[in-house]
Backbone as JSON, one array per atom type, in Angstrom:
{
  "sequence": "MAIKGVLFDFDGTLTVPGALDFPAIKRLLGCPLDHPILEFIALQPPDCRPGLMKILEEQEDLAAELSLPNRGAERCLQSLIRKQMPMGILTRSRLKPIRMSLERFRGITIDHFEVVITREMSLPKPHPDGVIKAAERMGFSPGELVVVGDFSFDVISGKRAGAVTVLLTNGGVSVMASNDPEPDYIIDHLEELPPLLTAVPES",
  "N": [[31.62, -22.33, -42.63], [29.24, -21.96, -39.99], [29.15, -23.0, -36.86], [26.51, -24.98, -35.7], [25.24, -26.74, -33.98], [25.93, -28.84, -31.05], [27.04, -31.86, -30.34], [27.21, -34.26, -27.79], [29.44, -36.83, -26.26], [28.44, -39.42, -23.93], [28.96, -40.89, -21.43], [31.5, -40.17, -19.03], [31.87, -38.26, -20.11], [29.67, -36.05, -20.37], [28.89, -37.31, -17.58], [30.72, -37.91, -14.72], [33.74, -39.31, -14.98], [34.52, -43.14, -14.73], [32.36, -44.21, -13.31], [30.98, -46.31, -15.04], [33.04, -48.78, -15.21], [35.31, -49.83, -17.22], [37.16, -51.76, -17.45], [36.88, -53.69, -15.44], [34.47, -54.57, -16.37], [35.16, -55.83, -18.74], [36.93, -57.68, -17.75], [34.73, -59.25, -16.66], [33.33, -60.32, -18.98], [35.53, -61.77, -20.13], [36.75, -60.39, -21.97], [39.78, -59.02, -23.83], [41.88, -56.49, -22.53], [42.65, -54.51, -24.1], [40.88, -54.48, -25.93], [38.05, -53.25, -27.92], [34.72, -53.39, -26.17], [32.04, -53.66, -27.29], [32.98, -54.62, -29.99], [34.52, -56.73, -29.55], [32.35, -58.72, -28.44], [30.63, -59.17, -30.61], [32.4, -60.45, -32.3], [32.37, -63.1, -30.89], [30.87, -66.56, -30.78], [27.62, -66.91, -32.14], [25.58, -67.67, -30.45], [26.93, -67.14, -27.94], [26.74, -64.26, -27.84], [24.01, -63.21, -26.9], [23.88, -63.7, -24.03], [26.43, -62.48, -23.23], [25.79, -59.66, -24.11], [23.71, -59.62, -22.11], [25.24, -59.24, -19.57], [26.71, -56.96, -20.13], [24.48, -55.13, -20.36], [23.65, -55.09, -17.72], [25.49, -54.27, -16.36], [25.87, -51.69, -17.57], [23.3, -50.62, -16.36], [23.69, -50.6, -13.63], [25.99, -48.88, -13.46], [24.82, -46.65, -14.29], [23.02, -45.89, -12.22], [24.9, -45.32, -10.07], [26.1, -43.03, -11.42], [27.26, -39.61, -11.86], [26.82, -36.12, -12.76], [29.06, -34.45, -14.52], [32.0, -32.24, -13.84], [30.91, -29.1, -14.4], [29.02, -29.71, -16.12], [26.32, -29.24, -15.75], [26.11, -26.38, -16.14], [27.14, -26.02, -18.3], [25.57, -27.03, -20.23], [23.36, -25.71, -19.81], [24.17, -22.82, -20.32], [23.98, -23.44, -23.02], [21.64, -23.89, -23.59], [20.39, -21.6, -22.95], [21.55, -20.21, -24.92], [20.2, -21.03, -27.14], [21.19, -22.95, -28.66], [21.16, -26.19, -30.45], [21.38, -29.34, -29.12], [22.94, -32.49, -28.66], [23.29, -36.4, -27.92], [25.51, -38.72, -28.48], [26.27, -41.86, -28.17], [27.77, -45.13, -27.26], [26.21, -46.76, -25.71], [22.99, -47.88, -24.54], [19.59, -46.45, -24.5], [18.22, -46.67, -22.2], [20.2, -46.64, -19.96], [20.92, -43.83, -20.3], [18.84, -42.35, -20.04], [18.37, -43.14, -17.35], [20.87, -41.91, -16.01], [20.33, -38.9, -16.69], [18.37, -38.29, -14.77], [19.73, -37.39, -12.59], [20.92, -34.91, -13.01], [20.71, -31.63, -12.51], [17.71, -29.37, -13.53], [18.16, -30.19, -16.25], [16.86, -32.22, -18.97], [16.24, -35.24, -20.88], [14.61, -34.18, -22.83], [15.86, -31.7, -23.85], [17.44, -32.48, -25.42], [17.68, -32.54, -28.86], [18.59, -34.7, -30.35], [19.15, -38.4, -29.45], [21.44, -40.34, -30.07], [21.96, -44.04, -29.96], [23.74, -47.34, -29.66], [21.93, -48.89, -30.16], [20.81, -47.74, -32.49], [22.63, -47.02, -34.6], [25.83, -47.48, -36.34], [28.66, -48.15, -34.08], [30.46, -45.72, -32.76], [34.13, -45.91, -33.31], [33.14, -45.36, -35.58], [31.68, -43.19, -38.25], [29.07, -43.12, -38.46], [27.2, -42.47, -36.44], [27.51, -39.99, -35.74], [27.12, -38.43, -38.47], [24.04, -39.38, -38.72], [23.08, -37.96, -36.51], [23.67, -35.43, -37.2], [22.06, -34.97, -39.65], [19.22, -35.73, -38.34], [19.35, -33.24, -36.84], [19.49, -31.07, -38.69], [21.5, -30.2, -39.98], [24.66, -30.08, -41.89], [27.15, -32.49, -41.11], [29.87, -30.84, -40.66], [28.95, -28.46, -39.76], [28.65, -29.06, -36.78], [29.82, -29.7, -33.66], [31.56, -32.05, -32.35], [31.87, -33.45, -29.1], [34.17, -35.15, -26.63], [35.29, -37.61, -24.16], [37.21, -39.75, -25.0], [39.36, -41.18, -27.58], [37.69, -42.44, -29.47], [35.34, -40.67, -29.75], [36.66, -38.62, -31.03], [37.77, -39.36, -33.56], [35.38, -40.45, -34.54], [34.35, -38.04, -35.15], [35.89, -36.67, -36.88], [36.1, -38.55, -38.79], [33.61, -38.1, -40.03], [33.5, -35.64, -40.72], [33.14, -33.25, -38.96], [33.64, -30.93, -36.47], [35.99, -31.4, -33.81], [36.31, -31.99, -30.24], [38.23, -32.49, -27.64], [38.01, -34.09, -24.59], [39.82, -33.67, -21.59], [39.07, -33.77, -19.1], [41.0, -32.7, -16.96], [42.95, -34.31, -16.77], [45.44, -36.58, -18.89], [45.99, -36.47, -22.64], [44.08, -38.91, -24.43], [44.65, -39.64, -26.69], [45.95, -41.72, -29.43], [49.19, -42.02, -30.98], [49.1, -42.5, -33.49], [46.61, -41.58, -34.04], [43.86, -38.99, -34.93], [44.32, -35.67, -34.74], [42.67, -33.92, -32.22], [40.55, -30.96, -32.82], [40.3, -28.99, -30.73], [41.23, -28.8, -27.52], [40.0, -29.28, -24.49], [40.0, -28.85, -20.53], [37.88, -28.96, -18.58], [34.15, -29.03, -18.95], [33.16, -26.27, -18.54], [34.55, -24.59, -20.11], [33.78, -24.97, -22.63], [31.55, -23.48, -23.83], [32.56, -20.76, -24.17], [34.37, -21.43, -25.98], [33.11, -22.08, -28.16], [31.87, -19.86, -29.13], [34.3, -18.75, -30.31], [35.32, -20.4, -31.87], [36.29, -20.25, -35.47], [34.53, -19.47, -38.36], [34.28, -21.7, -41.32]],
  "CA": [[30.49, -22.34, -42.25], [29.05, -21.46, -38.78], [28.8, -24.07, -35.71], [25.02, -24.7, -35.35], [24.93, -27.45, -32.95], [26.77, -29.9, -30.24], [26.75, -33.36, -30.04], [28.18, -34.93, -26.8], [29.49, -37.9, -25.83], [27.93, -39.3, -22.5], [29.61, -41.48, -20.08], [33.09, -39.53, -18.85], [31.8, -36.48, -20.82], [28.67, -35.51, -19.55], [28.96, -37.82, -16.52], [32.11, -38.12, -13.99], [34.55, -40.59, -15.57], [34.6, -43.87, -14.01], [31.01, -44.66, -12.99], [31.05, -47.33, -15.92], [34.31, -49.27, -15.07], [35.41, -50.8, -18.69], [38.11, -52.92, -17.16], [35.96, -54.77, -14.53], [33.24, -55.19, -17.34], [36.03, -56.54, -19.83], [37.02, -59.03, -16.79], [33.4, -60.09, -16.47], [33.17, -60.61, -20.1], [36.39, -62.31, -20.86], [37.44, -59.58, -23.26], [40.82, -58.15, -23.75], [41.82, -55.19, -22.04], [42.99, -53.76, -25.01], [39.95, -54.68, -26.99], [36.7, -52.67, -27.25], [33.73, -54.34, -25.79], [30.95, -54.12, -28.37], [33.5, -55.27, -31.12], [34.74, -58.16, -28.85], [31.04, -59.25, -28.34], [30.33, -59.13, -32.03], [33.3, -61.49, -32.81], [31.89, -64.13, -30.53], [30.01, -67.46, -31.52], [26.25, -66.32, -32.26], [25.01, -68.32, -29.29], [27.16, -66.51, -26.84], [26.35, -63.08, -27.81], [23.07, -62.59, -25.94], [24.67, -63.85, -22.76], [27.5, -61.34, -23.17], [25.14, -58.48, -24.02], [22.93, -59.2, -21.07], [26.02, -58.97, -18.61], [26.98, -55.62, -20.48], [23.55, -53.99, -20.14], [23.35, -55.11, -16.43], [26.64, -53.42, -15.56], [25.46, -50.31, -17.75], [22.35, -49.91, -15.56], [24.41, -50.44, -12.45], [26.65, -47.88, -13.55], [23.9, -45.56, -14.52], [22.76, -45.75, -10.83], [25.9, -44.34, -9.51], [26.44, -41.71, -12.08], [26.79, -38.1, -11.48], [26.93, -35.05, -13.51], [30.56, -34.15, -14.68], [32.29, -31.15, -13.41], [30.4, -28.19, -14.73], [28.41, -30.35, -17.13], [24.72, -28.82, -15.74], [26.2, -24.87, -16.39], [27.74, -26.09, -19.55], [24.23, -27.43, -21.03], [22.21, -24.57, -19.29], [24.58, -21.86, -21.13], [23.91, -23.73, -24.29], [20.46, -23.99, -23.86], [20.16, -20.04, -23.1], [22.05, -19.49, -26.42], [19.52, -22.1, -28.06], [22.35, -24.24, -29.28], [20.76, -27.56, -30.49], [22.38, -30.28, -28.52], [22.66, -34.0, -28.91], [24.02, -36.98, -27.72], [25.95, -40.03, -29.16], [26.77, -43.01, -27.08], [27.99, -46.41, -27.68], [25.32, -47.33, -24.53], [21.7, -47.69, -24.63], [18.72, -45.3, -24.13], [17.8, -46.66, -20.76], [20.93, -45.88, -18.84], [21.04, -42.18, -20.5], [17.62, -41.74, -19.07], [18.56, -42.86, -15.6], [21.76, -40.96, -15.53], [20.08, -37.55, -16.73], [17.56, -37.95, -13.88], [20.6, -36.72, -11.49], [20.9, -33.5, -13.65], [19.51, -30.15, -12.12], [17.4, -28.34, -14.76], [18.64, -30.79, -17.55], [16.41, -33.62, -19.12], [16.57, -35.9, -22.06], [13.88, -33.33, -23.69], [16.78, -30.57, -23.83], [18.55, -32.97, -26.56], [17.33, -32.78, -30.26], [18.52, -36.16, -30.91], [20.23, -39.17, -28.5], [21.89, -41.78, -31.0], [22.6, -45.27, -29.14], [24.17, -48.3, -30.38], [20.63, -49.41, -31.24], [20.3, -46.66, -33.77], [24.06, -46.59, -35.65], [27.18, -48.28, -36.05], [29.14, -47.19, -32.82], [32.01, -45.03, -32.41], [34.93, -44.91, -33.93], [32.68, -45.48, -36.85], [31.25, -41.81, -38.24], [27.61, -43.07, -39.01], [26.19, -42.07, -35.46], [27.67, -38.49, -36.22], [26.33, -38.33, -39.76], [22.62, -39.56, -38.43], [22.65, -37.03, -35.72], [23.98, -34.14, -38.04], [20.9, -35.02, -40.45], [18.33, -35.36, -37.75], [19.22, -32.09, -36.19], [19.02, -30.5, -39.76], [22.84, -29.7, -40.03], [25.47, -30.9, -42.16], [28.26, -32.64, -40.14], [30.7, -29.66, -40.64], [28.27, -27.68, -38.65], [28.57, -29.74, -35.8], [30.74, -29.88, -32.89], [31.77, -33.38, -31.28], [32.75, -33.3, -27.94], [34.15, -36.38, -25.85], [36.33, -37.88, -23.67], [38.03, -40.63, -25.73], [39.58, -41.32, -28.98], [36.53, -42.95, -30.24], [34.64, -39.49, -29.99], [37.51, -37.62, -32.03], [37.84, -40.28, -34.54], [34.26, -40.64, -35.12], [33.88, -36.92, -35.78], [36.93, -36.26, -37.87], [35.46, -39.02, -40.0], [32.2, -37.49, -40.2], [33.77, -34.07, -41.01], [33.06, -32.51, -37.8], [34.73, -30.42, -35.45], [35.99, -31.9, -32.68], [36.81, -31.26, -28.86], [38.71, -33.45, -26.76], [37.76, -33.35, -22.94], [40.73, -34.42, -20.81], [38.93, -34.06, -17.38], [41.78, -32.63, -16.06], [44.27, -35.55, -17.21], [46.34, -36.13, -20.06], [45.34, -36.81, -23.77], [43.8, -40.27, -24.44], [44.99, -40.0, -28.13], [47.44, -42.54, -29.57], [50.26, -41.14, -31.79], [48.74, -42.49, -35.07], [45.05, -41.16, -33.84], [43.67, -37.8, -35.68], [44.43, -34.55, -33.6], [41.45, -33.06, -32.22], [40.62, -29.61, -33.38], [40.51, -28.47, -29.9], [41.19, -29.82, -26.17], [39.52, -28.7, -22.91], [40.07, -29.54, -19.32], [36.77, -29.21, -18.31], [33.2, -28.53, -19.75], [32.99, -25.02, -18.44], [35.44, -24.15, -21.19], [33.03, -25.01, -23.9], [30.57, -22.44, -24.43], [33.36, -19.64, -24.52], [35.23, -21.89, -26.74], [32.23, -22.48, -29.18], [31.88, -18.65, -29.88], [35.63, -18.44, -30.67], [35.52, -21.25, -33.36], [36.02, -19.46, -36.85], [33.92, -20.04, -39.62], [35.43, -21.99, -42.4]],
  "C": [[30.45, -22.46, -40.6], [29.04, -22.79, -38.08], [27.33, -24.04, -35.4], [24.54, -25.68, -34.46], [25.99, -28.47, -32.43], [26.42, -31.07, -30.01], [28.12, -33.9, -28.86], [28.12, -36.31, -26.65], [28.69, -38.18, -24.41], [28.61, -39.51, -21.31], [31.21, -41.01, -20.27], [32.82, -37.91, -19.59], [30.83, -35.55, -19.94], [28.58, -36.04, -17.84], [30.51, -37.84, -15.87], [32.32, -39.28, -14.15], [34.57, -41.83, -14.24], [33.53, -44.69, -13.16], [30.87, -46.22, -13.81], [32.59, -47.92, -16.04], [34.56, -50.38, -16.06], [36.19, -51.64, -18.15], [37.53, -53.82, -16.36], [34.94, -55.36, -15.47], [34.01, -56.05, -18.42], [36.39, -57.94, -19.14], [35.86, -60.01, -16.85], [32.96, -60.93, -17.92], [34.13, -61.54, -20.9], [37.0, -61.58, -21.96], [38.61, -58.81, -22.79], [41.09, -57.02, -23.28], [41.95, -54.22, -22.93], [42.05, -53.91, -26.32], [38.44, -53.96, -26.76], [35.6, -53.59, -27.2], [32.79, -54.77, -26.85], [31.69, -54.98, -29.55], [34.06, -56.78, -30.64], [33.39, -59.21, -28.98], [30.8, -59.85, -29.9], [31.29, -60.34, -32.56], [33.12, -62.82, -32.2], [31.06, -65.52, -31.11], [28.52, -66.58, -31.37], [25.52, -66.74, -31.02], [25.5, -67.69, -28.09], [27.0, -65.21, -26.65], [25.33, -62.46, -27.06], [23.73, -62.93, -24.52], [25.51, -62.74, -22.14], [26.92, -60.17, -22.78], [24.38, -58.21, -22.7], [23.89, -58.72, -19.87], [26.32, -57.48, -18.98], [25.97, -54.71, -20.03], [23.06, -54.18, -18.47], [24.33, -54.22, -15.76], [26.58, -51.99, -16.21], [24.35, -49.56, -16.93], [23.07, -49.44, -14.28], [24.86, -49.24, -12.57], [25.86, -46.44, -13.67], [23.18, -44.98, -13.03], [23.44, -44.96, -9.75], [26.53, -43.27, -10.35], [26.31, -40.44, -11.45], [27.17, -37.04, -12.29], [28.27, -34.76, -13.5], [30.58, -32.65, -13.95], [31.88, -30.16, -14.55], [29.47, -28.64, -16.15], [26.66, -29.6, -17.05], [25.21, -27.11, -16.32], [26.7, -25.16, -17.69], [26.46, -25.95, -20.4], [23.32, -26.23, -20.61], [22.72, -23.41, -20.17], [24.23, -22.26, -22.48], [22.33, -23.63, -24.66], [19.95, -22.42, -23.97], [20.4, -19.56, -24.25], [21.04, -20.23, -27.34], [20.4, -22.58, -29.01], [21.98, -25.62, -29.39], [21.74, -28.35, -29.89], [21.85, -31.87, -28.79], [23.47, -34.86, -28.41], [24.53, -38.25, -28.42], [26.77, -40.77, -28.41], [26.82, -44.18, -27.69], [26.96, -47.32, -26.74], [24.15, -47.23, -25.33], [20.89, -46.53, -24.1], [18.74, -45.57, -22.42], [18.72, -46.18, -19.74], [21.06, -44.43, -18.86], [19.97, -41.56, -19.65], [17.72, -41.69, -17.74], [19.41, -41.99, -15.33], [21.01, -39.5, -15.65], [19.17, -37.28, -15.71], [18.4, -37.4, -12.6], [21.07, -35.37, -11.76], [19.97, -32.45, -13.3], [18.85, -29.38, -13.39], [17.71, -29.16, -16.08], [17.52, -32.2, -17.74], [16.58, -33.97, -20.26], [15.51, -34.68, -23.3], [14.81, -32.15, -24.13], [17.65, -31.19, -24.89], [17.5, -33.3, -27.91], [17.16, -34.14, -30.25], [19.71, -36.91, -29.69], [20.46, -40.41, -29.75], [22.74, -42.64, -29.98], [22.86, -45.97, -30.1], [22.76, -49.0, -30.89], [20.27, -48.89, -32.48], [21.24, -46.41, -34.88], [24.99, -47.53, -35.21], [27.94, -47.37, -34.74], [30.14, -46.78, -33.31], [33.23, -46.19, -32.46], [34.19, -44.77, -35.25], [31.56, -43.97, -37.15], [29.69, -41.79, -38.32], [26.62, -42.4, -37.83], [26.27, -40.43, -35.59], [26.92, -37.81, -37.44], [24.77, -38.44, -39.44], [22.53, -38.5, -37.25], [22.74, -35.59, -36.22], [22.43, -34.02, -38.7], [19.31, -34.87, -39.5], [18.04, -33.84, -37.0], [19.16, -30.86, -37.27], [20.5, -29.73, -40.15], [23.82, -30.66, -40.94], [26.58, -31.28, -40.96], [29.6, -31.53, -39.84], [30.16, -28.74, -39.91], [28.16, -28.24, -37.25], [29.76, -30.13, -35.0], [30.48, -31.23, -31.83], [32.48, -33.25, -30.2], [32.85, -34.66, -27.15], [35.38, -36.53, -25.02], [37.6, -38.78, -23.93], [38.13, -40.54, -27.17], [38.62, -41.61, -29.86], [35.73, -41.62, -30.95], [35.43, -38.8, -31.25], [37.51, -38.28, -33.39], [36.72, -40.05, -35.24], [33.79, -39.27, -35.98], [34.62, -36.4, -36.74], [36.32, -37.14, -38.97], [34.35, -38.39, -40.77], [32.54, -36.02, -40.8], [33.29, -32.99, -40.2], [33.96, -31.91, -37.26], [34.72, -30.94, -34.5], [36.75, -31.41, -31.43], [37.12, -32.49, -28.0], [38.61, -32.81, -25.31], [38.71, -34.11, -22.16], [40.18, -34.68, -19.4], [39.98, -33.97, -16.41], [42.8, -33.4, -16.12], [45.26, -35.14, -18.22], [45.34, -36.92, -21.15], [44.99, -38.23, -23.87], [44.13, -40.83, -25.84], [46.17, -40.56, -28.29], [48.32, -41.56, -30.39], [49.59, -41.35, -32.95], [47.18, -41.71, -34.77], [44.95, -39.56, -34.6], [43.74, -36.82, -34.54], [43.16, -34.11, -33.52], [41.57, -31.56, -32.36], [40.84, -28.53, -31.97], [40.3, -29.33, -28.51], [40.88, -28.72, -24.91], [39.59, -29.36, -21.78], [38.65, -29.96, -18.96], [35.52, -28.45, -18.8], [32.98, -26.94, -19.76], [33.62, -24.17, -19.75], [34.83, -24.25, -22.68], [32.35, -24.15, -24.44], [31.56, -21.16, -24.74], [34.0, -20.13, -25.96], [34.37, -21.86, -28.6], [31.97, -20.77, -29.7], [33.25, -18.34, -30.6], [35.79, -19.26, -31.96], [35.47, -20.44, -34.57], [35.42, -20.18, -37.99], [34.87, -20.6, -40.87], [34.88, -21.84, -43.73]]
}
């Protein structure tokens, strides 16, 4: 099958890594550093969850005010728009900070994305639910979709859904653990994505 669409992670993929300081947020929440935040909150007593979610949402909004487009993100997205390649976003965050962050992108608005799947709309990554829903809304099968992200959860969710996966290292080292599935492709920066898409063989 030919690639018909691209599904991007947001924080640390389309935006510069670090605005969302996960270790600091975990300390505020009392979440162990080796435990995912959403899953930690879900395990807490029901009466504690709203307060913890409020803290998380406040931190997400603060991070959105500080976020900047990642290296090559605007050029990458504009290239895909010119090629009429459908694009989507899949995030463990909410819609509000995504909208806030996209205001800092030149020539890119939320309307350029055919779908934005947030945690309010699907089970969070690494569950494949968001990838499957995004593919359905874009009118493709998951196998016709490329999932691009900077974290293991992005690759795992894409693999579980049957999509092609691209790990973005942002010029660093791979974040994949030894028991994680291997991404189909690895890129250092988003400028490498458009030419890569033309080279992906049909299966």
